[in-house]
Structures are given as C-alpha cells and as structure tokens.
C-alpha atoms as an extended CHARMM CRD file, in Angstrom:
* protein
*
       193  EXT
         1         1  MET       CA             51.4810000000       -4.9980000000      -33.0720000000  PROA      1               0.0000000000
         2         2  ARG       CA             48.5360000000       -6.8010000000      -31.4870000000  PROA      2               0.0000000000
         3         3  ARG       CA             49.7270000000      -10.1890000000      -32.8200000000  PROA      3               0.0000000000
         4         4  VAL       CA             53.2450000000       -9.6220000000      -31.4910000000  PROA      4               0.0000000000
         5         5  PHE       CA             51.9440000000       -8.7930000000      -28.0360000000  PROA      5               0.0000000000
         6         6  PHE       CA             49.5760000000      -11.7840000000      -28.1100000000  PROA      6               0.0000000000
         7         7  ALA       CA             52.5740000000      -14.0170000000      -28.8930000000  PROA      7               0.0000000000
         8         8  LEU       CA             54.4170000000      -12.5040000000      -25.9060000000  PROA      8               0.0000000000
         9         9  LEU       CA             51.4420000000      -13.2220000000      -23.6510000000  PROA      9               0.0000000000
        10        10  VAL       CA             51.2880000000      -16.8570000000      -24.7860000000  PROA      10              0.0000000000
        11        11  THR       CA             55.0180000000      -17.1840000000      -24.1160000000  PROA      11              0.0000000000
        12        12  MET       CA             54.5740000000      -15.7240000000      -20.6250000000  PROA      12              0.0000000000
        13        13  ILE       CA             51.7880000000      -18.1880000000      -19.8580000000  PROA      13              0.0000000000
        14        14  CYS       CA             54.0900000000      -21.0820000000      -20.7180000000  PROA      14              0.0000000000
        15        15  TRP       CA             56.4910000000      -19.9740000000      -17.9440000000  PROA      15              0.0000000000
        16        16  THR       CA             53.9770000000      -20.4100000000      -15.1270000000  PROA      16              0.0000000000
        17        17  GLY       CA             54.1290000000      -24.1350000000      -14.4210000000  PROA      17              0.0000000000
        18        18  ASN       CA             55.0260000000      -23.5720000000      -10.7570000000  PROA      18              0.0000000000
        19        19  ALA       CA             52.8170000000      -20.5630000000       -9.9610000000  PROA      19              0.0000000000
        20        20  VAL       CA             51.5380000000      -20.5010000000       -6.3670000000  PROA      20              0.0000000000
        21        21  PRO       CA             48.2830000000      -18.5910000000       -5.8030000000  PROA      21              0.0000000000
        22        22  GLN       CA             48.5740000000      -15.9140000000       -3.1150000000  PROA      22              0.0000000000
        23        23  TYR       CA             44.9790000000      -14.7520000000       -3.1430000000  PROA      23              0.0000000000
        24        24  LEU       CA             41.8050000000      -14.7390000000       -5.1900000000  PROA      24              0.0000000000
        25        25  ASN       CA             38.9800000000      -12.4460000000       -4.1370000000  PROA      25              0.0000000000
        26        26  ILE       CA             35.6010000000      -11.2860000000       -5.3240000000  PROA      26              0.0000000000
        27        27  GLN       CA             34.4310000000       -7.7370000000       -4.6120000000  PROA      27              0.0000000000
        28        28  HSD       CA             31.0760000000       -6.0240000000       -5.0500000000  PROA      28              0.0000000000
        29        29  HSD       CA             31.1380000000       -2.2070000000       -5.3650000000  PROA      29              0.0000000000
        30        30  PHE       CA             28.6170000000        0.5620000000       -5.8380000000  PROA      30              0.0000000000
        31        31  ASP       CA             29.8700000000        3.5040000000       -7.9150000000  PROA      31              0.0000000000
        32        32  PHE       CA             29.0810000000        6.8440000000       -6.2420000000  PROA      32              0.0000000000
        33        33  GLY       CA             30.3180000000        8.8930000000       -9.2150000000  PROA      33              0.0000000000
        34        34  LYS       CA             28.0760000000       11.5990000000      -10.6310000000  PROA      34              0.0000000000
        35        35  ASN       CA             25.3700000000       10.0740000000      -12.8710000000  PROA      35              0.0000000000
        36        36  ARG       CA             26.9920000000        6.6270000000      -12.6950000000  PROA      36              0.0000000000
        37        37  TYR       CA             24.6210000000        4.5450000000      -10.5040000000  PROA      37              0.0000000000
        38        38  TYR       CA             25.8470000000        1.0300000000      -11.1020000000  PROA      38              0.0000000000
        39        39  PHE       CA             27.3240000000       -1.9510000000       -9.3270000000  PROA      39              0.0000000000
        40        40  THR       CA             30.6360000000       -3.5280000000      -10.2790000000  PROA      40              0.0000000000
        41        41  ASN       CA             31.7220000000       -7.0700000000       -9.4990000000  PROA      41              0.0000000000
        42        42  THR       CA             35.4790000000       -7.6570000000       -9.5300000000  PROA      42              0.0000000000
        43        43  LEU       CA             37.3740000000      -10.9420000000       -9.5970000000  PROA      43              0.0000000000
        44        44  GLU       CA             41.0210000000      -10.3320000000       -8.7030000000  PROA      44              0.0000000000
        45        45  GLY       CA             43.9930000000      -12.6240000000       -8.1700000000  PROA      45              0.0000000000
        46        46  LEU       CA             47.7390000000      -12.8100000000       -7.5950000000  PROA      46              0.0000000000
        47        47  ALA       CA             50.1180000000      -15.7590000000       -8.0620000000  PROA      47              0.0000000000
        48        48  LEU       CA             53.8840000000      -16.0160000000       -7.5000000000  PROA      48              0.0000000000
        49        49  ASP       CA             56.3600000000      -18.2350000000       -9.3210000000  PROA      49              0.0000000000
        50        50  ASP       CA             60.1310000000      -18.5720000000       -9.7630000000  PROA      50              0.0000000000
        51        51  TRP       CA             60.1790000000      -15.7920000000      -12.3760000000  PROA      51              0.0000000000
        52        52  GLY       CA             58.1130000000      -13.2030000000      -10.4910000000  PROA      52              0.0000000000
        53        53  ALA       CA             54.3470000000      -12.7750000000      -10.2940000000  PROA      53              0.0000000000
        54        54  TRP       CA             51.0560000000      -12.7050000000      -12.1580000000  PROA      54              0.0000000000
        55        55  PHE       CA             48.3000000000      -10.2480000000      -11.3300000000  PROA      55              0.0000000000
        56        56  GLY       CA             44.9540000000       -9.8900000000      -13.0270000000  PROA      56              0.0000000000
        57        57  PHE       CA             41.3910000000       -8.7710000000      -12.5750000000  PROA      57              0.0000000000
        58        58  ILE       CA             38.1250000000       -8.5470000000      -14.4430000000  PROA      58              0.0000000000
        59        59  ASP       CA             35.4520000000       -5.9060000000      -13.7260000000  PROA      59              0.0000000000
        60        60  VAL       CA             31.8240000000       -6.4430000000      -14.7050000000  PROA      60              0.0000000000
        61        61  ASP       CA             29.5310000000       -3.3850000000      -14.4910000000  PROA      61              0.0000000000
        62        62  HSD       CA             25.7930000000       -4.0290000000      -14.1060000000  PROA      62              0.0000000000
        63        63  ARG       CA             23.0040000000       -2.0100000000      -15.6730000000  PROA      63              0.0000000000
        64        64  SER       CA             20.8080000000        0.5810000000      -14.0370000000  PROA      64              0.0000000000
        65        65  SER       CA             17.9100000000        2.6400000000      -15.3920000000  PROA      65              0.0000000000
        66        66  ARG       CA             19.3150000000        5.7650000000      -13.6920000000  PROA      66              0.0000000000
        67        67  ASN       CA             22.2920000000        5.9230000000      -16.0420000000  PROA      67              0.0000000000
        68        68  GLY       CA             20.2190000000        4.9850000000      -19.0830000000  PROA      68              0.0000000000
        69        69  THR       CA             21.6400000000        1.5050000000      -19.5300000000  PROA      69              0.0000000000
        70        70  GLY       CA             18.6870000000       -0.5340000000      -18.3280000000  PROA      70              0.0000000000
        71        71  THR       CA             14.9120000000       -0.5330000000      -18.5740000000  PROA      71              0.0000000000
        72        72  LYS       CA             14.3210000000       -1.5570000000      -14.9600000000  PROA      72              0.0000000000
        73        73  GLU       CA             16.0560000000       -0.2980000000      -11.8300000000  PROA      73              0.0000000000
        74        74  TRP       CA             18.6500000000       -3.1300000000      -11.8470000000  PROA      74              0.0000000000
        75        75  GLN       CA             19.0940000000       -5.8280000000      -14.4450000000  PROA      75              0.0000000000
        76        76  LEU       CA             21.0700000000       -9.0260000000      -14.5370000000  PROA      76              0.0000000000
        77        77  GLY       CA             23.8220000000       -9.0790000000      -17.0980000000  PROA      77              0.0000000000
        78        78  ALA       CA             26.8220000000       -6.9790000000      -17.9140000000  PROA      78              0.0000000000
        79        79  GLN       CA             26.8170000000       -3.3910000000      -19.0690000000  PROA      79              0.0000000000
        80        80  LEU       CA             30.5900000000       -3.3210000000      -19.5140000000  PROA      80              0.0000000000
        81        81  ILE       CA             33.4600000000       -5.7680000000      -19.0350000000  PROA      81              0.0000000000
        82        82  TYR       CA             37.0500000000       -4.6240000000      -18.4700000000  PROA      82              0.0000000000
        83        83  PHE       CA             40.1390000000       -6.6700000000      -17.6070000000  PROA      83              0.0000000000
        84        84  GLU       CA             43.8720000000       -6.3880000000      -17.0290000000  PROA      84              0.0000000000
        85        85  LEU       CA             46.5390000000       -9.0870000000      -17.0980000000  PROA      85              0.0000000000
        86        86  ASN       CA             49.9600000000       -8.2020000000      -15.6640000000  PROA      86              0.0000000000
        87        87  ARG       CA             53.1420000000      -10.2600000000      -15.6740000000  PROA      87              0.0000000000
        88        88  TYR       CA             56.0730000000       -9.2690000000      -13.4490000000  PROA      88              0.0000000000
        89        89  PHE       CA             59.6090000000      -10.6080000000      -13.8610000000  PROA      89              0.0000000000
        90        90  SER       CA             61.7960000000      -10.1280000000      -10.7910000000  PROA      90              0.0000000000
        91        91  LEU       CA             65.1210000000       -8.4760000000      -11.6470000000  PROA      91              0.0000000000
        92        92  ALA       CA             66.5830000000      -10.0610000000       -8.4880000000  PROA      92              0.0000000000
        93        93  ARG       CA             66.5540000000      -13.3470000000      -10.4060000000  PROA      93              0.0000000000
        94        94  TRP       CA             69.1540000000      -12.0240000000      -12.8880000000  PROA      94              0.0000000000
        95        95  PHE       CA             71.0020000000       -9.2670000000      -11.0370000000  PROA      95              0.0000000000
        96        96  SER       CA             72.6710000000       -9.2870000000       -7.6180000000  PROA      96              0.0000000000
        97        97  SER       CA             72.7220000000       -5.5010000000       -7.2500000000  PROA      97              0.0000000000
        98        98  PRO       CA             71.0510000000       -4.4410000000       -3.9640000000  PROA      98              0.0000000000
        99        99  PHE       CA             69.3530000000       -1.5960000000       -5.8570000000  PROA      99              0.0000000000
       100       100  LEU       CA             67.6520000000       -3.9830000000       -8.3080000000  PROA      100             0.0000000000
       101       101  GLN       CA             66.3840000000       -6.4080000000       -5.6340000000  PROA      101             0.0000000000
       102       102  LYS       CA             63.1330000000       -4.4380000000       -5.3370000000  PROA      102             0.0000000000
       103       103  TRP       CA             62.5680000000       -3.9590000000       -9.0900000000  PROA      103             0.0000000000
       104       104  ASP       CA             60.4900000000       -5.9490000000      -11.5900000000  PROA      104             0.0000000000
       105       105  PHE       CA             60.1430000000       -5.7850000000      -15.3550000000  PROA      105             0.0000000000
       106       106  THR       CA             56.4530000000       -5.8730000000      -16.2960000000  PROA      106             0.0000000000
       107       107  ILE       CA             54.3460000000       -6.5560000000      -19.3910000000  PROA      107             0.0000000000
       108       108  GLN       CA             50.6280000000       -5.7490000000      -19.1930000000  PROA      108             0.0000000000
       109       109  TYR       CA             47.5300000000       -5.9890000000      -21.3670000000  PROA      109             0.0000000000
       110       110  ASN       CA             44.2670000000       -4.0670000000      -20.7680000000  PROA      110             0.0000000000
       111       111  ASP       CA             41.0720000000       -4.6040000000      -22.7680000000  PROA      111             0.0000000000
       112       112  SER       CA             37.3110000000       -4.1680000000      -22.6830000000  PROA      112             0.0000000000
       113       113  ASP       CA             34.1830000000       -5.0170000000      -24.6300000000  PROA      113             0.0000000000
       114       114  ALA       CA             33.3260000000       -1.2870000000      -24.7120000000  PROA      114             0.0000000000
       115       115  GLU       CA             34.1610000000        0.5910000000      -27.9170000000  PROA      115             0.0000000000
       116       116  PHE       CA             35.1300000000        3.7360000000      -25.9760000000  PROA      116             0.0000000000
       117       117  ILE       CA             37.8710000000        1.8710000000      -24.0410000000  PROA      117             0.0000000000
       118       118  PRO       CA             40.7100000000        0.9620000000      -26.4270000000  PROA      118             0.0000000000
       119       119  TYR       CA             42.9150000000       -2.0090000000      -25.6980000000  PROA      119             0.0000000000
       120       120  ALA       CA             46.3440000000       -1.0660000000      -24.3920000000  PROA      120             0.0000000000
       121       121  TYR       CA             49.7700000000       -2.6610000000      -24.0790000000  PROA      121             0.0000000000
       122       122  LEU       CA             52.0210000000       -1.5300000000      -21.2550000000  PROA      122             0.0000000000
       123       123  VAL       CA             55.6900000000       -2.3080000000      -20.6990000000  PROA      123             0.0000000000
       124       124  GLY       CA             57.9550000000       -0.9720000000      -17.9930000000  PROA      124             0.0000000000
       125       125  PHE       CA             59.3570000000       -1.3690000000      -14.5160000000  PROA      125             0.0000000000
       126       126  SER       CA             57.9050000000       -1.4900000000      -11.0320000000  PROA      126             0.0000000000
       127       127  VAL       CA             59.6300000000       -0.8500000000       -7.7250000000  PROA      127             0.0000000000
       128       128  ASN       CA             58.3550000000       -2.6220000000       -4.5930000000  PROA      128             0.0000000000
       129       129  GLN       CA             58.3770000000       -1.6740000000       -0.9100000000  PROA      129             0.0000000000
       130       130  VAL       CA             58.2700000000        2.0800000000       -1.5700000000  PROA      130             0.0000000000
       131       131  ALA       CA             56.5540000000        2.7190000000        1.7960000000  PROA      131             0.0000000000
       132       132  GLY       CA             58.9970000000        0.6360000000        3.8280000000  PROA      132             0.0000000000
       133       133  ARG       CA             57.5240000000       -1.5740000000        6.5490000000  PROA      133             0.0000000000
       134       134  TRP       CA             54.6180000000        0.7620000000        7.1820000000  PROA      134             0.0000000000
       135       135  MET       CA             52.6340000000       -0.3290000000        4.1200000000  PROA      135             0.0000000000
       136       136  ASP       CA             53.0010000000       -2.7740000000        1.2270000000  PROA      136             0.0000000000
       137       137  ALA       CA             53.1640000000       -0.4480000000       -1.7990000000  PROA      137             0.0000000000
       138       138  HSD       CA             54.7400000000       -0.2740000000       -5.2260000000  PROA      138             0.0000000000
       139       139  LEU       CA             55.0550000000        2.1420000000       -8.1580000000  PROA      139             0.0000000000
       140       140  GLU       CA             55.0170000000        1.2550000000      -11.8470000000  PROA      140             0.0000000000
       141       141  PHE       CA             56.6590000000        3.3530000000      -14.5860000000  PROA      141             0.0000000000
       142       142  LEU       CA             55.1250000000        2.2650000000      -17.8850000000  PROA      142             0.0000000000
       143       143  PHE       CA             55.2990000000        2.8620000000      -21.6170000000  PROA      143             0.0000000000
       144       144  ARG       CA             51.6550000000        2.7980000000      -22.8090000000  PROA      144             0.0000000000
       145       145  LYS       CA             50.4130000000        2.0520000000      -26.3260000000  PROA      145             0.0000000000
       146       146  GLU       CA             46.6550000000        2.2820000000      -26.8800000000  PROA      146             0.0000000000
       147       147  GLU       CA             44.8270000000        1.1050000000      -29.9860000000  PROA      147             0.0000000000
       148       148  GLY       CA             44.9800000000        3.7520000000      -32.7310000000  PROA      148             0.0000000000
       149       149  GLN       CA             47.0110000000        6.2550000000      -30.6820000000  PROA      149             0.0000000000
       150       150  LYS       CA             50.5770000000        7.4590000000      -30.3890000000  PROA      150             0.0000000000
       151       151  PRO       CA             52.6790000000        5.9710000000      -27.5700000000  PROA      151             0.0000000000
       152       152  GLY       CA             52.1370000000        7.5080000000      -24.1480000000  PROA      152             0.0000000000
       153       153  TRP       CA             53.1090000000        6.8070000000      -20.5560000000  PROA      153             0.0000000000
       154       154  GLN       CA             51.5040000000        5.7090000000      -17.2790000000  PROA      154             0.0000000000
       155       155  LEU       CA             52.4230000000        5.9330000000      -13.6080000000  PROA      155             0.0000000000
       156       156  THR       CA             50.6070000000        3.4530000000      -11.3560000000  PROA      156             0.0000000000
       157       157  GLY       CA             50.7190000000        3.2030000000       -7.5690000000  PROA      157             0.0000000000
       158       158  VAL       CA             49.2820000000        0.2830000000       -5.5900000000  PROA      158             0.0000000000
       159       159  TRP       CA             49.0520000000       -0.0310000000       -1.7970000000  PROA      159             0.0000000000
       160       160  PHE       CA             47.8320000000       -2.4440000000        0.8880000000  PROA      160             0.0000000000
       161       161  LYS       CA             47.7640000000       -2.1030000000        4.6800000000  PROA      161             0.0000000000
       162       162  GLU       CA             46.1120000000       -4.4850000000        7.1520000000  PROA      162             0.0000000000
       163       163  TRP       CA             45.6260000000       -3.9200000000       10.9000000000  PROA      163             0.0000000000
       164       164  HSD       CA             43.4800000000       -5.1710000000       13.7770000000  PROA      164             0.0000000000
       165       165  PHE       CA             41.1820000000       -2.8250000000       15.6700000000  PROA      165             0.0000000000
       166       166  LEU       CA             38.2360000000       -3.5050000000       18.0300000000  PROA      166             0.0000000000
       167       167  GLY       CA             38.4210000000       -7.2260000000       17.3670000000  PROA      167             0.0000000000
       168       168  HSD       CA             38.1790000000       -6.8390000000       13.5760000000  PROA      168             0.0000000000
       169       169  THR       CA             40.6610000000       -6.9930000000       10.7300000000  PROA      169             0.0000000000
       170       170  TRP       CA             40.7480000000       -3.8030000000        8.6490000000  PROA      170             0.0000000000
       171       171  GLN       CA             42.3490000000       -3.1960000000        5.2770000000  PROA      171             0.0000000000
       172       172  PHE       CA             43.2380000000        0.0040000000        3.4520000000  PROA      172             0.0000000000
       173       173  LEU       CA             44.0990000000       -0.7220000000       -0.1590000000  PROA      173             0.0000000000
       174       174  GLY       CA             43.7770000000        0.6750000000       -3.6260000000  PROA      174             0.0000000000
       175       175  TYR       CA             45.5350000000        2.1000000000       -6.6210000000  PROA      175             0.0000000000
       176       176  PHE       CA             45.9760000000        5.2000000000       -8.7300000000  PROA      176             0.0000000000
       177       177  ASP       CA             46.7150000000        5.5220000000      -12.4440000000  PROA      177             0.0000000000
       178       178  TRP       CA             48.0300000000        8.7070000000      -14.0360000000  PROA      178             0.0000000000
       179       179  TRP       CA             48.5010000000        8.4460000000      -17.7860000000  PROA      179             0.0000000000
       180       180  LYS       CA             48.8840000000       10.3980000000      -21.0110000000  PROA      180             0.0000000000
       181       181  ASN       CA             47.4880000000        9.5500000000      -24.4380000000  PROA      181             0.0000000000
       182       182  ASP       CA             46.4220000000       11.4920000000      -27.5630000000  PROA      182             0.0000000000
       183       183  PHE       CA             43.4990000000       13.0590000000      -25.6770000000  PROA      183             0.0000000000
       184       184  GLY       CA             45.4660000000       14.4490000000      -22.7440000000  PROA      184             0.0000000000
       185       185  LYS       CA             46.4630000000       13.4810000000      -19.2150000000  PROA      185             0.0000000000
       186       186  PHE       CA             44.1180000000       11.5330000000      -16.9500000000  PROA      186             0.0000000000
       187       187  PHE       CA             44.0740000000       10.5400000000      -13.2880000000  PROA      187             0.0000000000
       188       188  MET       CA             41.9940000000        7.7870000000      -11.7110000000  PROA      188             0.0000000000
       189       189  ALA       CA             42.1450000000        6.4320000000       -8.1420000000  PROA      189             0.0000000000
       190       190  GLU       CA             40.2350000000        3.8260000000       -6.1660000000  PROA      190             0.0000000000
       191       191  PRO       CA             41.0620000000        3.7950000000       -2.4510000000  PROA      191             0.0000000000
       192       192  GLN       CA             39.1740000000        1.1540000000       -0.4430000000  PROA      192             0.0000000000
       193       193  LEU       CA             38.6750000000        0.6330000000        3.2850000000  PROA      193             0.0000000000
C-alpha cells in the first residue's frame, strides 16, 4: 500500500510544472498544553496550478527539560518532526455543474519521525467557500488509512479571515481535525489570532 501511494505522489509531482506560489510562511509557536512546554517551528506553503492546488507544512518541535526531552531548559535540535503534503484537484476543471465548482478531489500524506505517530494516507473531497464572503473556509471529507490500522475517516475544517483594525492587519486562521481510527475518535484544533 505504501509503495502504491508513493507512486501516486510522484505522479502528482510531475503535474506541477506551472504551479504558482501563493504564500510561504514560517511560524514560531509555544505550546500551552498541560505538561507540554515546547516550541514549534512551522514552514507552510500553498501553490496553485491548472489542476488545482498544493498545500504542505512541516512542524519541528524543540526540546525542553520541563517535558523530559532535554537536559537543559531549551536545546537546539528537533524533538519531533511532522509533515503533511496535500494535493487538490479542482472538479471544476472536468465538470460544468454549478454544484461541483466549489469541490476538489484530494490526496494527502501525513508522516513523522516519531514512532507513536503512524504515517497516514487520506483520500476524499473538499468543499470551498463554506462561510460565504465572510471568511475563506473549507471542509474536507476524507477516507483515512493509518499504518497498521483498519480504515477510518477524518473531517477537517480550515479557515482564514483578515481585517484591518487600529492601523494593523489582523488574521484569524486555523484548522480542526476530527478523526476515527482503531483507538477511537479524536479531535484537535489550532485557532490562531
């Protein structure tokens, strides 16, 4: 299964000769979760092409003595690396139906260097502009297959809103993931202001 999906990813990469970058950003976060105490650096990017879009990110968590991963308060180097690579194919390219103009077919791959995070393949559909003109938002309905587990599902929501206030540009963005695997149902969200 892993080889088949790798072949699909290579094929998708070959289709991106005319990709136009929309943004590339670097973020630095502190995790306020209970007993977490670490910083995360994120490199995130989006590119559009004639077929649809590419989205990807890589998270690098840094060590801290408070969570038992480092011998000094903060250390250089990675405690954990996690990444996702998502390919979206616009259904508007193949279908003229007004209903399908907002829909994409998506193939995704998630992986990490941590043993407790299994790699996962995701395939499904996403619908764009679910919040109208008020906010740029989309929902993804995904079939999820994690390493060594039975197939599951995932619902992902992503949003972005920018406005100007007191001479500054503000952004409210983030995502949520709700998924099911062999161990149960899980919910994770990361809103950012």
